[in-house]
PASEBA-1860 file (N, C-alpha, C; in nm, 3 decimals):
! residues 258
1> MSAATPLQ> 0.054/-0.116/0.040/0.000/-0.013/0.024/0.107/0.123/-0.009 ~ 0.036/0.280/-0.073/0.122/0.350/-0.095/0.114/0.470/0.009 ~ 0.273/0.483/0.095/0.233/0.610/0.132/0.184/0.691/0.179 ~ 0.113/0.724/0.298/-0.009/0.815/0.277/0.098/0.929/0.241 ~ 0.019/1.076/0.168/0.132/1.193/0.168/0.009/1.309/0.242 ~ 0.114/1.276/0.379/0.067/1.458/0.443/0.034/1.583/0.455 ~ -0.043/1.656/0.472/-0.100/1.720/0.397/-0.171/1.881/0.523 ~ -0.081/1.967/0.542/-0.146/2.057/0.623/-0.255/2.117/0.586
9> FWFEFNST> -0.411/2.109/0.661/-0.472/2.212/0.629/-0.477/2.385/0.733 ~ -0.468/2.495/0.717/-0.446/2.552/0.816/-0.599/2.677/0.764 ~ -0.643/2.726/0.872/-0.771/2.720/0.801/-0.806/2.875/0.980 ~ -0.948/2.935/0.933/-1.001/3.015/1.038/-1.124/3.009/0.974 ~ -1.294/3.038/1.114/-1.398/2.977/1.058/-1.436/3.091/0.977 ~ -1.359/3.177/1.037/-1.452/3.323/0.922/-1.449/3.372/0.762 ~ -1.321/3.225/0.744/-1.263/3.242/0.619/-1.339/3.153/0.489 ~ -1.402/3.235/0.430/-1.565/3.200/0.302/-1.461/3.032/0.246
17> YSYLVAVY> -1.307/3.075/0.157/-1.263/2.985/0.070/-1.227/2.855/0.130 ~ -1.189/2.873/0.245/-1.139/2.765/0.361/-1.314/2.628/0.398 ~ -1.420/2.729/0.349/-1.500/2.655/0.414/-1.520/2.557/0.257 ~ -1.475/2.579/0.133/-1.452/2.532/0.026/-1.373/2.387/0.023 ~ -1.226/2.388/0.065/-1.145/2.318/0.143/-1.194/2.238/0.223 ~ -1.295/2.286/0.347/-1.257/2.167/0.412/-1.366/2.094/0.403 ~ -1.520/2.106/0.292/-1.564/2.018/0.203/-1.487/1.916/0.173 ~ -1.433/1.924/0.040/-1.346/1.855/-0.085/-1.274/1.812/0.018
25> LSRTLSGQ> -1.229/1.782/0.155/-1.123/1.762/0.208/-1.198/1.626/0.267 ~ -1.363/1.690/0.340/-1.423/1.596/0.413/-1.460/1.453/0.370 ~ -1.543/1.530/0.247/-1.618/1.471/0.062/-1.471/1.329/0.039 ~ -1.355/1.447/-0.008/-1.267/1.328/-0.024/-1.253/1.240/0.079 ~ -1.163/1.215/0.221/-1.171/1.103/0.295/-1.259/1.028/0.384 ~ -1.383/1.094/0.331/-1.504/0.963/0.377/-1.479/0.872/0.246 ~ -1.423/0.902/0.088/-1.400/0.820/-0.029/-1.548/0.875/-0.094 ~ -1.564/0.948/-0.113/-1.677/0.992/-0.184/-1.590/1.027/-0.306
33> TGPGTLTL> -1.655/1.098/-0.442/-1.602/1.108/-0.579/-1.702/1.137/-0.616 ~ -1.675/1.262/-0.766/-1.724/1.359/-0.756/-1.645/1.492/-0.781 ~ -1.793/1.575/-0.830/-1.787/1.736/-0.759/-1.765/1.704/-0.716 ~ -1.704/1.831/-0.571/-1.631/1.912/-0.487/-1.493/1.791/-0.413 ~ -1.463/1.693/-0.518/-1.423/1.601/-0.406/-1.213/1.619/-0.471 ~ -1.097/1.542/-0.411/-1.044/1.548/-0.533/-0.971/1.439/-0.547 ~ -0.871/1.454/-0.704/-0.829/1.375/-0.761/-0.670/1.276/-0.670 ~ -0.686/1.157/-0.584/-0.559/1.134/-0.484/-0.466/1.004/-0.552
41> RQPLRVSF> -0.349/0.991/-0.586/-0.279/0.910/-0.668/-0.231/0.805/-0.496 ~ -0.264/0.839/-0.404/-0.243/0.698/-0.363/-0.315/0.739/-0.233 ~ -0.307/0.765/-0.097/-0.395/0.792/0.048/-0.322/0.899/0.070 ~ -0.463/1.027/0.158/-0.361/1.183/0.214/-0.418/1.113/0.335 ~ -0.307/1.197/0.413/-0.358/1.189/0.585/-0.309/1.335/0.640 ~ -0.410/1.433/0.610/-0.434/1.558/0.688/-0.422/1.583/0.816 ~ -0.351/1.707/0.861/-0.378/1.770/1.008/-0.421/1.877/0.957 ~ -0.517/1.922/1.070/-0.587/2.055/1.125/-0.528/2.106/1.186
49> KPLRFGPV> -0.530/2.267/1.128/-0.438/2.404/1.212/-0.536/2.438/1.224 ~ -0.619/2.427/1.364/-0.752/2.598/1.320/-0.599/2.729/1.408 ~ -0.750/2.830/1.329/-0.589/2.948/1.421/-0.693/3.073/1.353 ~ -0.679/3.163/1.460/-0.752/3.314/1.487/-0.642/3.408/1.356 ~ -0.767/3.538/1.254/-0.710/3.635/1.184/-0.705/3.697/1.261 ~ -0.701/3.768/1.358/-0.682/3.921/1.401/-0.524/3.922/1.451 ~ -0.459/3.834/1.540/-0.354/3.848/1.483/-0.258/3.867/1.343 ~ -0.334/3.737/1.322/-0.240/3.771/1.156/-0.292/3.869/1.077
57> FQKFGGQA> -0.460/3.899/1.079/-0.437/4.104/0.956/-0.366/4.147/1.009 ~ -0.333/4.191/1.135/-0.295/4.283/1.247/-0.117/4.278/1.247 ~ -0.090/4.167/1.196/0.105/4.193/1.140/0.069/4.176/0.979 ~ 0.007/4.184/0.890/0.052/4.146/0.729/-0.042/4.267/0.710 ~ -0.088/4.344/0.814/-0.134/4.508/0.760/-0.323/4.529/0.720 ~ -0.392/4.388/0.744/-0.476/4.356/0.697/-0.604/4.528/0.815 ~ -0.734/4.433/0.773/-0.799/4.562/0.849/-0.883/4.436/0.989 ~ -0.971/4.482/1.072/-1.019/4.360/1.129/-1.073/4.260/1.073
65> TGPILSNP> -1.169/4.317/0.967/-1.269/4.247/0.884/-1.193/4.171/0.771 ~ -1.029/4.243/0.741/-0.962/4.131/0.656/-0.994/4.185/0.525 ~ -0.835/4.181/0.429/-0.833/4.315/0.282/-0.909/4.317/0.248 ~ -0.985/4.208/0.227/-1.088/4.175/0.054/-1.235/4.230/0.129 ~ -1.279/4.217/0.314/-1.420/4.260/0.303/-1.465/4.429/0.325 ~ -1.322/4.446/0.346/-1.286/4.598/0.400/-1.309/4.739/0.289 ~ -1.341/4.611/0.139/-1.285/4.724/-0.010/-1.432/4.658/-0.030 ~ -1.563/4.722/-0.064/-1.676/4.686/-0.159/-1.665/4.613/-0.299
73> AKAAYMFR> -1.598/4.700/-0.313/-1.559/4.649/-0.470/-1.541/4.455/-0.445 ~ -1.413/4.441/-0.381/-1.343/4.321/-0.373/-1.451/4.219/-0.278 ~ -1.517/4.239/-0.221/-1.627/4.212/-0.097/-1.729/4.123/-0.234 ~ -1.752/4.219/-0.296/-1.872/4.192/-0.393/-1.841/4.089/-0.466 ~ -1.700/4.081/-0.543/-1.672/3.997/-0.646/-1.637/3.886/-0.600 ~ -1.576/3.885/-0.413/-1.547/3.697/-0.331/-1.680/3.676/-0.364 ~ -1.745/3.706/-0.332/-1.915/3.682/-0.307/-1.974/3.577/-0.443 ~ -1.950/3.667/-0.525/-1.998/3.614/-0.618/-1.932/3.516/-0.713
81> DLKREASY> -1.812/3.488/-0.660/-1.676/3.370/-0.624/-1.714/3.240/-0.611 ~ -1.701/3.264/-0.486/-1.749/3.180/-0.396/-1.935/3.122/-0.404 ~ -1.990/3.186/-0.504/-2.131/3.124/-0.514/-2.113/3.064/-0.704 ~ -2.015/3.079/-0.711/-2.012/3.018/-0.849/-1.920/2.933/-0.820 ~ -1.803/2.873/-0.723/-1.769/2.766/-0.659/-1.817/2.681/-0.633 ~ -1.929/2.766/-0.492/-1.950/2.663/-0.430/-1.993/2.573/-0.537 ~ -2.121/2.651/-0.662/-2.219/2.542/-0.723/-2.108/2.454/-0.783 ~ -2.015/2.516/-0.829/-1.950/2.430/-0.925/-1.937/2.227/-0.797
89> AAIPFRGY> -1.890/2.252/-0.749/-1.874/2.176/-0.654/-1.964/2.123/-0.570 ~ -2.114/2.160/-0.564/-2.219/2.125/-0.564/-2.217/2.114/-0.373 ~ -2.171/2.258/-0.323/-2.104/2.281/-0.184/-2.273/2.359/-0.195 ~ -2.342/2.379/-0.114/-2.366/2.528/-0.035/-2.349/2.622/0.018 ~ -2.418/2.694/-0.057/-2.298/2.843/-0.012/-2.422/2.971/-0.001 ~ -2.485/3.073/0.117/-2.546/3.132/0.152/-2.524/3.257/0.220 ~ -2.361/3.249/0.231/-2.303/3.376/0.338/-2.267/3.390/0.441 ~ -2.244/3.498/0.522/-2.252/3.506/0.630/-2.401/3.521/0.716
97> PAHPQPGP> -2.376/3.516/0.854/-2.546/3.476/0.931/-2.565/3.638/0.919 ~ -2.682/3.686/0.915/-2.689/3.842/0.943/-2.685/3.850/1.140 ~ -2.594/3.829/1.269/-2.600/3.827/1.297/-2.548/3.960/1.429 ~ -2.484/4.059/1.433/-2.590/4.156/1.411/-2.621/4.190/1.254 ~ -2.505/4.217/1.167/-2.503/4.251/0.995/-2.439/4.068/0.985 ~ -2.417/4.119/0.795/-2.331/4.007/0.743/-2.200/4.022/0.817 ~ -2.113/3.965/0.819/-1.953/3.961/0.887/-1.896/3.914/0.979 ~ -1.793/3.899/0.928/-1.739/3.797/1.096/-1.754/3.832/1.200
105> VNTGPVTQ> -1.719/3.703/1.286/-1.834/3.705/1.407/-1.650/3.606/1.502 ~ -1.747/3.591/1.644/-1.568/3.594/1.708/-1.593/3.468/1.684 ~ -1.484/3.355/1.662/-1.460/3.229/1.609/-1.365/3.174/1.740 ~ -1.355/3.245/1.870/-1.268/3.182/1.958/-1.316/3.073/2.028 ~ -1.459/3.034/2.032/-1.488/2.918/2.117/-1.479/2.829/2.056 ~ -1.560/2.864/1.944/-1.535/2.679/1.833/-1.375/2.699/1.768 ~ -1.320/2.823/1.762/-1.192/2.722/1.737/-1.100/2.674/1.827 ~ -1.180/2.701/1.985/-1.114/2.635/2.052/-1.142/2.484/2.095
113> ATALLVDC> -1.293/2.468/2.086/-1.348/2.331/2.039/-1.274/2.262/1.917 ~ -1.269/2.287/1.810/-1.167/2.287/1.755/-1.018/2.200/1.784 ~ -0.904/2.305/1.820/-0.853/2.232/1.852/-0.839/2.109/2.009 ~ -0.898/2.145/2.106/-0.948/2.047/2.148/-0.957/1.927/2.054 ~ -1.021/1.949/2.045/-1.124/1.776/1.916/-0.990/1.744/1.857 ~ -0.915/1.812/1.785/-0.746/1.793/1.711/-0.675/1.734/1.765 ~ -0.637/1.826/1.936/-0.510/1.733/2.004/-0.589/1.579/2.120 ~ -0.713/1.570/2.096/-0.757/1.435/2.154/-0.701/1.346/1.993
121> LEPQGNSQ> -0.805/1.329/1.906/-0.857/1.273/1.801/-0.680/1.277/1.760 ~ -0.647/1.343/1.698/-0.521/1.306/1.584/-0.419/1.230/1.619 ~ -0.344/1.190/1.786/-0.269/1.155/1.807/-0.328/0.999/1.760 ~ -0.450/0.935/1.730/-0.479/0.829/1.771/-0.544/0.737/1.642 ~ -0.465/0.789/1.498/-0.521/0.771/1.373/-0.651/0.711/1.373 ~ -0.687/0.690/1.264/-0.806/0.658/1.184/-0.912/0.822/1.258 ~ -0.867/0.883/1.261/-0.940/1.032/1.293/-0.967/1.125/1.231 ~ -0.915/1.071/1.100/-0.888/1.219/1.019/-1.043/1.259/0.977
129> RLLAHWVA> -1.106/1.145/0.922/-1.208/1.189/0.853/-1.322/1.186/0.947 ~ -1.289/1.268/1.090/-1.463/1.226/1.241/-1.376/1.426/1.187 ~ -1.222/1.436/1.253/-1.209/1.566/1.248/-1.275/1.633/1.116 ~ -1.228/1.571/1.008/-1.265/1.668/0.839/-1.392/1.646/0.876 ~ -1.477/1.599/0.915/-1.618/1.591/0.889/-1.688/1.745/1.001 ~ -1.650/1.694/1.101/-1.618/1.814/1.233/-1.611/1.975/1.201 ~ -1.508/1.959/1.107/-1.489/2.100/1.089/-1.510/2.110/0.967 ~ -1.614/2.068/0.845/-1.696/2.115/0.730/-1.813/2.106/0.770
137> SVYHAFFA> -1.845/2.064/0.924/-1.963/2.110/0.953/-1.945/2.229/1.008 ~ -1.903/2.238/1.065/-1.875/2.369/1.115/-1.888/2.502/1.068 ~ -1.851/2.430/0.939/-1.811/2.556/0.813/-1.965/2.537/0.748 ~ -2.039/2.425/0.749/-2.208/2.445/0.708/-2.299/2.478/0.767 ~ -2.297/2.519/0.855/-2.356/2.538/1.046/-2.332/2.690/0.971 ~ -2.203/2.780/0.980/-2.219/2.920/0.911/-2.265/2.947/0.822 ~ -2.150/2.905/0.672/-2.216/3.007/0.550/-2.326/2.945/0.460 ~ -2.358/2.812/0.563/-2.523/2.780/0.418/-2.626/2.716/0.537
145> DQKDISQP> -2.613/2.744/0.638/-2.743/2.745/0.738/-2.790/2.834/0.799 ~ -2.658/2.944/0.821/-2.604/3.089/0.820/-2.660/3.098/0.979 ~ -2.604/3.025/1.081/-2.595/3.011/1.214/-2.509/3.088/1.253 ~ -2.512/3.128/1.365/-2.386/3.181/1.446/-2.332/3.158/1.537 ~ -2.206/3.104/1.462/-2.123/3.013/1.550/-2.039/3.092/1.636 ~ -2.022/3.230/1.641/-2.035/3.255/1.810/-2.063/3.254/1.903 ~ -2.210/3.189/1.896/-2.306/3.181/1.980/-2.308/3.014/2.074 ~ -2.242/3.020/2.181/-2.252/2.923/2.288/-2.362/2.794/2.291
153> EVVRALLE> -2.452/2.854/2.248/-2.589/2.758/2.210/-2.526/2.630/2.019 ~ -2.465/2.751/1.949/-2.480/2.680/1.813/-2.368/2.617/1.820 ~ -2.226/2.638/1.923/-2.146/2.539/1.947/-2.134/2.395/1.988 ~ -2.258/2.427/2.127/-2.314/2.289/2.233/-2.391/2.173/2.106 ~ -2.444/2.273/2.029/-2.558/2.200/1.927/-2.457/2.072/1.824 ~ -2.396/2.187/1.811/-2.237/2.105/1.710/-2.194/1.981/1.821 ~ -2.143/2.036/1.855/-2.054/1.924/1.966/-2.156/1.874/2.029 ~ -2.246/1.840/1.980/-2.421/1.713/2.088/-2.425/1.621/1.923
161> AFVPPAAP> -2.381/1.721/1.773/-2.365/1.605/1.695/-2.305/1.533/1.649 ~ -2.235/1.570/1.723/-2.034/1.509/1.622/-1.976/1.384/1.805 ~ -2.008/1.502/1.899/-1.927/1.305/2.001/-1.959/1.215/1.988 ~ -2.089/1.225/2.007/-2.136/1.005/1.965/-2.086/0.966/1.947 ~ -2.062/0.925/1.825/-1.997/0.880/1.667/-1.867/0.851/1.728 ~ -1.800/0.985/1.761/-1.584/0.987/1.837/-1.579/0.970/1.932 ~ -1.724/0.979/1.999/-1.737/0.916/2.191/-1.594/0.827/2.238 ~ -1.613/0.642/2.170/-1.480/0.563/2.197/-1.356/0.593/2.218
169> LLQTSVYL> -1.390/0.695/2.055/-1.199/0.761/2.062/-1.156/0.870/2.171 ~ -1.230/0.925/2.222/-1.261/1.047/2.334/-1.198/1.023/2.488 ~ -1.273/0.915/2.482/-1.306/0.872/2.620/-1.184/0.802/2.593 ~ -1.093/0.701/2.523/-0.972/0.698/2.535/-0.902/0.796/2.496 ~ -0.873/0.917/2.461/-0.764/1.014/2.466/-0.681/1.037/2.535 ~ -0.563/0.971/2.584/-0.439/1.050/2.662/-0.458/1.199/2.724 ~ -0.474/1.281/2.588/-0.481/1.395/2.610/-0.605/1.471/2.667 ~ -0.696/1.452/2.645/-0.800/1.480/2.711/-0.855/1.454/2.855
177> ARLAPQAA> -0.787/1.256/2.860/-0.789/1.220/3.025/-0.687/1.347/3.135 ~ -0.544/1.410/3.038/-0.485/1.488/3.114/-0.585/1.640/3.205 ~ -0.606/1.659/3.075/-0.723/1.768/3.080/-0.812/1.810/3.193 ~ -0.888/1.651/3.167/-0.998/1.622/3.215/-1.039/1.419/3.296 ~ -1.008/1.404/3.385/-0.994/1.262/3.418/-1.081/1.209/3.468 ~ -1.160/1.291/3.428/-1.318/1.175/3.432/-1.382/1.161/3.318 ~ -1.336/1.242/3.197/-1.357/1.225/3.100/-1.375/1.038/3.092 ~ -1.326/0.958/3.071/-1.311/0.846/3.087/-1.505/0.726/3.121
185> TTPVSALP> -1.492/0.825/3.160/-1.627/0.741/3.245/-1.740/0.848/3.302 ~ -1.731/0.933/3.182/-1.799/1.041/3.171/-1.918/0.994/3.091 ~ -2.112/1.004/3.122/-2.127/0.944/3.037/-2.194/1.033/2.889 ~ -2.246/0.932/2.740/-2.127/0.962/2.601/-2.252/1.136/2.608 ~ -2.371/1.186/2.641/-2.421/1.273/2.705/-2.414/1.308/2.720 ~ -2.313/1.333/2.823/-2.289/1.464/2.887/-2.121/1.489/2.844 ~ -2.033/1.457/2.738/-1.897/1.472/2.681/-1.927/1.569/2.607 ~ -2.047/1.608/2.533/-2.036/1.738/2.465/-2.071/1.886/2.502
193> ALIYQLAV> -2.103/1.832/2.645/-2.061/1.994/2.737/-1.975/1.958/2.801 ~ -1.880/1.870/2.837/-1.771/1.864/2.885/-1.631/1.906/2.805 ~ -1.612/1.864/2.651/-1.581/1.913/2.575/-1.545/2.094/2.560 ~ -1.717/2.138/2.556/-1.724/2.291/2.552/-1.674/2.380/2.710 ~ -1.679/2.341/2.782/-1.593/2.427/2.868/-1.453/2.375/2.889 ~ -1.385/2.297/2.855/-1.268/2.233/2.864/-1.221/2.362/2.692 ~ -1.297/2.340/2.627/-1.279/2.435/2.502/-1.307/2.617/2.542 ~ -1.384/2.629/2.650/-1.377/2.762/2.683/-1.251/2.785/2.778
201> DHPEVRAR> -1.319/2.719/2.896/-1.238/2.728/3.002/-1.039/2.727/2.979 ~ -1.007/2.610/2.925/-0.880/2.552/2.981/-0.775/2.697/2.904 ~ -0.648/2.686/2.992/-0.575/2.756/2.935/-0.507/2.706/2.821 ~ -0.436/2.563/2.860/-0.367/2.500/2.707/-0.389/2.444/2.635 ~ -0.589/2.476/2.607/-0.688/2.449/2.463/-0.606/2.628/2.423 ~ -0.679/2.727/2.485/-0.655/2.830/2.426/-0.477/2.855/2.371 ~ -0.442/2.782/2.461/-0.275/2.808/2.379/-0.203/2.787/2.250 ~ -0.315/2.624/2.296/-0.281/2.607/2.117/-0.325/2.610/1.988
209> VRANTEEA> -0.438/2.744/2.021/-0.486/2.836/1.904/-0.388/2.870/1.906 ~ -0.326/2.951/2.051/-0.253/3.135/1.971/-0.075/3.036/1.897 ~ -0.043/2.946/1.954/0.047/2.878/1.914/0.035/2.836/1.748 ~ -0.068/2.808/1.712/-0.113/2.746/1.561/-0.070/2.895/1.490 ~ -0.193/2.988/1.572/-0.139/3.130/1.479/0.004/3.199/1.458 ~ 0.066/3.160/1.617/0.179/3.236/1.561/0.260/3.169/1.496 ~ 0.265/3.013/1.427/0.372/2.988/1.384/0.255/2.988/1.260 ~ 0.143/3.011/1.174/0.155/3.045/1.111/0.225/3.162/1.035
217> ITRQMFGA> 0.170/3.227/1.150/0.250/3.434/1.160/0.342/3.375/1.111 ~ 0.477/3.354/1.174/0.646/3.281/1.136/0.665/3.255/1.071 ~ 0.547/3.172/0.998/0.611/3.061/0.870/0.499/3.144/0.720 ~ 0.472/3.274/0.711/0.441/3.390/0.668/0.308/3.335/0.548 ~ 0.171/3.284/0.682/0.108/3.294/0.641/0.019/3.386/0.659 ~ -0.067/3.450/0.590/-0.135/3.616/0.552/-0.260/3.589/0.582 ~ -0.252/3.459/0.563/-0.438/3.444/0.578/-0.491/3.233/0.562 ~ -0.585/3.258/0.502/-0.611/3.106/0.502/-0.709/3.120/0.353
225> PFLATADG> -0.729/2.976/0.328/-0.693/2.884/0.378/-0.544/2.896/0.300 ~ -0.417/2.786/0.372/-0.350/2.780/0.401/-0.292/2.590/0.357 ~ -0.227/2.553/0.262/-0.235/2.413/0.246/-0.037/2.379/0.286 ~ -0.038/2.338/0.387/0.147/2.266/0.349/0.160/2.139/0.321 ~ 0.279/2.129/0.219/0.267/1.963/0.176/0.441/1.942/0.315 ~ 0.496/1.830/0.267/0.594/1.749/0.378/0.690/1.830/0.339 ~ 0.760/1.885/0.221/0.885/1.981/0.248/0.860/2.110/0.248 ~ 0.724/2.140/0.289/0.731/2.302/0.371/0.633/2.364/0.290
233> ELFWGHDR> 0.628/2.374/0.106/0.618/2.405/0.070/0.448/2.493/0.044 ~ 0.463/2.562/0.060/0.299/2.660/0.137/0.210/2.665/-0.056 ~ 0.050/2.653/0.013/-0.004/2.727/-0.120/-0.128/2.747/-0.088 ~ -0.208/2.881/-0.147/-0.280/3.009/-0.067/-0.380/2.947/-0.150 ~ -0.534/2.954/-0.049/-0.650/2.936/-0.131/-0.729/2.853/-0.214 ~ -0.805/2.777/-0.239/-0.915/2.699/-0.217/-0.835/2.576/-0.356 ~ -0.846/2.738/-0.452/-0.758/2.640/-0.618/-0.616/2.579/-0.607 ~ -0.556/2.609/-0.544/-0.453/2.538/-0.519/-0.464/2.409/-0.441
241> LQRAVQWG> -0.585/2.389/-0.410/-0.586/2.284/-0.311/-0.552/2.152/-0.376 ~ -0.597/2.086/-0.507/-0.578/1.983/-0.577/-0.415/1.998/-0.614 ~ -0.334/2.141/-0.665/-0.196/2.117/-0.661/-0.146/2.101/-0.539 ~ -0.147/2.127/-0.441/-0.109/2.081/-0.317/-0.084/1.955/-0.305 ~ -0.158/1.874/-0.375/-0.171/1.756/-0.277/-0.121/1.689/-0.419 ~ -0.090/1.714/-0.562/-0.006/1.653/-0.631/0.160/1.694/-0.571 ~ 0.144/1.844/-0.547/0.279/1.884/-0.527/0.350/1.805/-0.399 ~ 0.267/1.812/-0.287/0.247/1.651/-0.172/0.285/1.488/-0.212
249> EDHPVKTA> 0.245/1.433/-0.302/0.279/1.324/-0.395/0.427/1.270/-0.453 ~ 0.413/1.431/-0.510/0.564/1.406/-0.610/0.716/1.452/-0.526 ~ 0.665/1.501/-0.399/0.814/1.576/-0.293/0.744/1.502/-0.126 ~ 0.789/1.354/-0.192/0.772/1.271/-0.012/0.854/1.320/0.099 ~ 0.866/1.400/0.108/0.945/1.427/0.251/0.935/1.449/0.385 ~ 0.966/1.347/0.461/0.897/1.368/0.590/0.952/1.445/0.694 ~ 0.887/1.506/0.775/0.960/1.616/0.840/0.904/1.626/0.961 ~ 0.931/1.670/1.103/0.897/1.627/1.206/0.753/1.652/1.286
257> NL> 0.690/1.762/1.183/0.569/1.820/1.251/0.465/1.818/1.114 ~ 0.453/1.718/1.045/0.366/1.680/0.952/0.378/1.525/0.958
END
């Protein structure tokens, strides 16, 4: 069997084009074919890297809403382009929810929940389909269902849908056991609340998101989505996803963090 191609997916939940990447990865890793999927010559091994836009834009000169949304003409074009790209890939897209007005929201809690899930599940292997599904489901809630993912009840509902299938892996996670020793015996029905509380309150989880963001800045990632291959090559944008996969297949260099 061919060795898996490592690929890092760096994303922010306010990033519209990252939504498309998330769906492509989720569909491909679940074995789907057709529109909105990737062509692979060998298996793909994805590492998920959630980050926050604020420090990135501050470092690279963008405004709080980002360099595109702060320009009305660019924003209008971006949303038209997104609708075209989403339609081509059979991905539902409606745009930002209007709470209180269309645009980016505070993604802190949902990003921290994602970082926690990644640290719990990724080391165990056989979890990337679950993680890809989680990331895609958050984006779908935001940009297709237009739910305000800054709201605790929305994040909790997403966790309540995701956690039960992932419970066997979560309850045997060494990382989760260290943060919350009671996790192994916590009823599945209570696990979503535990995950949410840890995501919001635990300093180590917040530190993980900060570390991801700082690493992205150090590696000159000025936005999202970014894809990183095993040899350190960077690809920006959803339209570079297939090329990033091909590059990774052609340059199978192993590194410590991929």
